[in-house]
N, C-alpha and C positions, 0 to 999 in steps of 0.2 A: 924192269919196265919204268920208263920215265913219264911223269905226269906234267902236262903243260903248266907253266907258272900261274896262268889265270885260274886254273882249277885249284891249285894249292892255296893261292891267296883267298879264293872264295871260301874254301873249307876253313881256313884260319879266321876269316871274317865271321862265319857262322858260329864257330867255336867261341869267339869273344862275345858275341851277342848272347849266346846261351849262358856263358859264365856270368855276364853282367846281370842278366835276369835272375839267375840263381842267387847271386849275392844280394840283389835288391829284395827278393822274397825273404831271404834269411834275415836281413836287417829290419824287415817290416813284420816278421813273424813273432810278434810279442804282444802282450796284452795292452789294450788301449783304453779299457774301461775297468778300472780296478776299485774294488771295495775292500777296505781294511777293517778287520774286526778287533784290532788291538792297538793301544797307544804306542807300543814299541815299534810295531810294524809301520805305523803311520809316520813316526819320526824318521825312521830309516829310509822309507820311500822318499820323504821330503829332501833329505840330504843327498840322495841319489839323483835328484833333479827330475823326478817324474810327477811332480805335483799336478801338472796339467792333465794327467791320465787318471787321477783319483776322483771318483764320482761319489763315493760314499764312505763315511767314517762313523765311529761310535761317539757317544756323548762324552766319553772319557778321553778322547783324542785331543791333545792340547797343542796344536800347531797353529799359530796365529794366521798364517797364510791360507789355511784351509778352513777357517771358521765358517765360511759360507757354503761349505759342502753339505750335502744331505746327510742328516743324522739317521742312521738306520737302526738304532737301538743302543743297548749297553754291550759290554764285553761278554756278557753271559746270555742275554736275551736279545734276539734279533727280530726285527719286523720283516717277515718274509715278503709281504706284499710290497713294501718299499724297495726291497732288494730287486725283486722281479721288475718293478717299474723302471729301475735304473739300467736294466739290461747289461749287466757286467759280463765281461769275458774272463774275469778272474776274481775270485773272492779269496782273500788270505785270512785264514782262521788261526786261532791260537789254542793253547791248552785250556783256556777258560771258556771257549766256545761250546755251547750245548751240542753234544754229539748228535742229537735228534735234528738240530738245525743243519748240520753238515749233511746228513742223510737226505733231508728234504731238498737242499740246494742241488745235490748231485742228481736227485730224481728229475730235476728240471734241466738236466744236461749242462749245468753250470760248473765250470772248472773250479775246484777248491783245493788250495794248497794249505797245509797245516804247519805252522812253525811253533815248536815247543819252547818252553822257557829255558834260556841259557843258564847254566850252573856256574860258569866262570868266563873269564875274558876270552879264552881261546874258543870256547863254544860260541860266544857272541860273535866273534870274527867269522867263524865258519858259517853261521846262519846268515850273517849279513852278506857274505859273498854269494851264498845260495840265492838270496833275495835279489842281489844285483844281477846275477845270471838270468833269473826269472824275468826281469824287466829289461833285459838287453843292456845292462849298464855294468858289465863285468869289469872293464878297465877302470871306470870311476870307483867302483867298489874296492878294487885292489889298491888303488892309490890312497884311498881313505884309510884302509887297514894298515898300510905301510906307514902312514903318518902317525896313526895312533900307536903303533908298536914302537916307533922311534921315540915318541914322547914317554911311553911307558918304561922303556929301558932306562932313560935318563932319570926318571923318578925312582926307579928301583935302586939305582946307584946312590941317589940321595939318601935313601932309607937304610943303606948298608951301614952297620955298626951302631945304629941308634938303639936306645933302649926300647924294648917291646912294651907297648902300652896295652893294658887290658881294656877292651871295649865291649859294650853291649849296644845293640841297635834295636830299639823298640819299634815295632810295626803296628801293633794293636794295643788297645787299652782295656777292653772289656769283652773277652778275656785278655789278659796280658800275654802278648805274643811278641817274640823276638826273632831276629834272623838266626837261622841255624848254620852249622858249619858246611852244609851241603848247598847253600843258597848262593846266588850271584853276589849278594851283599857281603858274604864272607870274603870274597875275593877283594873287595874294596878295602876291608880291614887288613887282611894279610899283606897285600901288595903295598899298602901304606906303612908297613912296618909295625903292625899291631897284632894283637891276639884276640880273636873273637871268642868270648866266653859263653856264647849261646850253645845250646845242646847240639849233639850230633844228630844225623838223620833229618827227617822232614818235619817232625813235630816241634814247633817253636813255642808251645804252651808252657809257661813257667809261672812261678809265684814270685812275689816281691822278696820273700825270704830267700829264694834261690839267688837272686841278684845281690842281696845284702851279703850273703855268704861268699859269693864269688868276688865281691868288692872291686868293681870295675874302676879304672882310672878315668874313663870317659864314658858318658852316656849320650847316645845319639838317638833322638826321637824323630821318626819319619812322620811327616804331616800327611797322613793318608786316612781321611775320614775320622780322625780323632782330634780332640781338642789338645793340640800339642802343648800350648802354654799352660793349660790346666795340669797336664801330666808333669810338666817341668816343675810346677809349684808343688805337686804332691811329692816328687822326688826330693825337693829341697828340705823336707822334714827329716829325711834319713841322713843325718849329718855324720854317721859313722862310715859312710861310703866315701871312698877317696874322691870320686867324681863330684860329689856334693860338697865335701869340705873344701875342695880346691876350685869350686865354681866352674866345673867343666861339663856342663849339661848343654847340649846343642840341639837345634832343630834344623832339619834338612827337608827340602821339598821332595815329595814322593816321586815326581817325574825324574828327578836327577839320579835316583838310585834304582828305580823300578822300571823305567822305560828308556834305557840308554841306547845310544848309537855307539859305535867304537870310539868316536871322537868325544862325545859327551861323557863316556865312561871315564876317560882320562882326565877330563876337566873336573869331574866330581871327585875322582881319586886325588887330584891335587888339593882340593879343598879339605878332604878327610885327612890327608897327610898333614896339613897345617893344623888341623884340630888335634891330632895325636902328638904332633911335635911342634908346639908353638915356640919352642926355644930356638928352632932352626930358622935362619934367615933364608927364606925360600924365594926364588925368583920364578915367576910363571914361565913355563916352557912354551916357547913359540914354535911355529911350524919349522 
């Protein structure tokens, strides 16, 4: 049975209209009012180009372009009233978010997605891509990860054959807390061609005697709520430690190592590489 051409064209026309409407709905079916409950998430959303959709952040989120956004609390304690006032269609929580807060948010039919702390660069990339998909920026996310991986490969090549420097990364002072071998910070040290002498597992609580015994070549102090310069002065008294004797005690901003995007991870890794291998004439890796 043959159909008239007019009917065929009409059917095709309807099909194209339905297809275009479906694609339009898909392209617009993404969150438009986002609240971020963690500095890492906020930085990642920023480089994905969705700053205009972020309506609330924490007091710990340090993105200059978003300093005028509503502060809804800290990374652990959230002002629920402020959150409800902002009418978010997505709240992105972290491992530090109070579980009771998440339950309360969901009780108000607010969509909550939880992003755990990444333990290494690969996990960081996977989580970043998940976030990119969540906000309809998958292609942008993939391009960023590809650029970061390309830089990382070049840096790993630079580290090949160099002597392994023993390093300790101090995160807290009272009590003394260091980066463990299961932390994301461990990846910075290992990928930069070093050895993290912090303990295995999740517990980074150590004594100064432990660090003296391990005798690191490099001491890196993270400026996170501690008086980093005071700590540096304290370490300078232990001149039997290689890092002290050779004046290799350094201070790094907490956001650089604790709230990375895939790109900032590599930038910080480059800096740590230079701290561990100052003898190498290193040229910054461009895109």
